[in-house]
N, C-alpha and C positions, 0 to 999 in steps of 0.2 A: 542153574549151575553156570559159572563164569568160565570163559575160555581165555587162554593166553598163549603167546608164542615163546618158544625157547629155541635158540640156535646153539647147537654144540659146535663151537668154533674149530678151525683147523688145529689149534694147539691141543684140543681135546682128542681129536681124531689121531693126530700124530703120536700122542702119548698113550694111546689105547685106554683112555679114561671114559669113553662113552658109556660102557656098561655100568661103571660105578656111579656116574652122574645120573643116568636114567634111573638106576635103582634108588637113589636118594629121593627122587620125586615120587616114585611109586610107593616107597615105604612111608612117605609123608601122607599118602592117601590121595594123591593126584592121579587122575585117569588119563592115559594117553588115548586121544581120539583120532590123531593123525600123526604119521611120522614118515619121513623119507630122507634119503641122502642125495644131495645135488651139488653140482659145481656152480658157484655163483658167478654171474656175468657182471661186467662193468655196469650195464644198464640197471640190473637189479640192485647192485651196491650203491649206485648214485641215487636211486630212488629211496632205498632204505636208509642210507646215511647222508642224504642230501643236506640235512641241517648242519652237518659238520664239514661241508666241502671247502669252506674258507679257512679252516683250521690248518696250521702247519703240519700236523700229524696225519692229515687225510690221505696223502699218497701211501704212507706206511700202512695205514689201516686197510686200504684197498689191496695192497700186496699181501698183507697178512691173511685177509679173508679169501684169497684165491690160491693159497699154498696147497690146499687139499680140498676135497669135498667137505661140506658141512652136513650135519644132521639137523633137520628141521622137525620140530615137534609142536603139536597143539595139545596142551594139557587142559584138563577140565576139573573144576572143584569149586567149593564155596570160597569166595574171595581169592580165586586162583591167582589173579594178577599180583595182588599184594603179597601173598604167601610165596609165590615163586620169586618175586623181586627180592624179598628178604632172605630167602634161601640162597640166592646168588651172591649177596653181599655187595659192598661198594665196588665201583669200577676198578680201582687200582688194587690189585691183589695184595700189595705190600701193606695196604691200610685196611684190608677186609678182616673182619673178626674171625677168629678161629671158630670152626663149627659151620661157617658158611662155605659154599662151594669154592668161591674165589679165595677165601681165607685158608682153606685146606689144600688147594691144588695149584695156586699160582703166585708168582712174584712180580707180575707185569701189569701195566695199565692197558696195553693193547692185546697181548696174548693172555687174555683173562678168562678163558674157558667157556663162558656162556654169554649170550645176549638174552635179556629178558625184557618183555614189554614193561613200560613204566606207568601205564594207566589203562583202564578199560577201553578208552577211546583209541589209544595207540595200538592196543592189542587187536582191536577189530580191523584197523587199517592194515597192520602187519600180517595178520592171519589171511586177509583177503589177497595180499600181495603174493604170498607163498603157497596157499592152498586153494584148490577149487572146491566147491561145495561137495561134489561127489567123492572127494578124497577123505571126508570125515567118516568115521565108523561109529556105529551105535551098537552097544552091547551092554548086557546087564552085568553089573559087578556083584559078585556073590557076597563080598565082604563089606558092602557100603555101610551097613548098619554098625560095623565095627569102627568106622572112621567118623561117623556123624550121628548125633542124636536125631530122633525122628522129627523134632521141630526145626531142624536146620536144613532139611531137604525140601 
């Protein structure tokens, strides 16, 4: 099983959409293996979004990500990184397809509801940034055979 990171951004928290977004991932068949609510620090944000630090919108992104706490989730499933990324939709909510999380819930490029890892390599780095190994939970899913064929597990 593959793991990926999802951040429910301050816009999601402010608009009381956390439950709806989490429900979409669960209904798809993704398993939550870690979840917590945190206030992001400048240090964490510079580490996480450092590749954007020279962009003119970077200060706006920092302010946005510190408006409220965020919800961090580690999701697990077959091809979880790709599936979660596609469920999120393109970054700019105005351009995101209906049926995606951003396409259904936002109109902004920055206030765009979720962050999703863009590759298995990024997911590993991002998950290590936000979760300690002891924060992951292991449990049997009683419906797993309803989400996957036996040769997919």
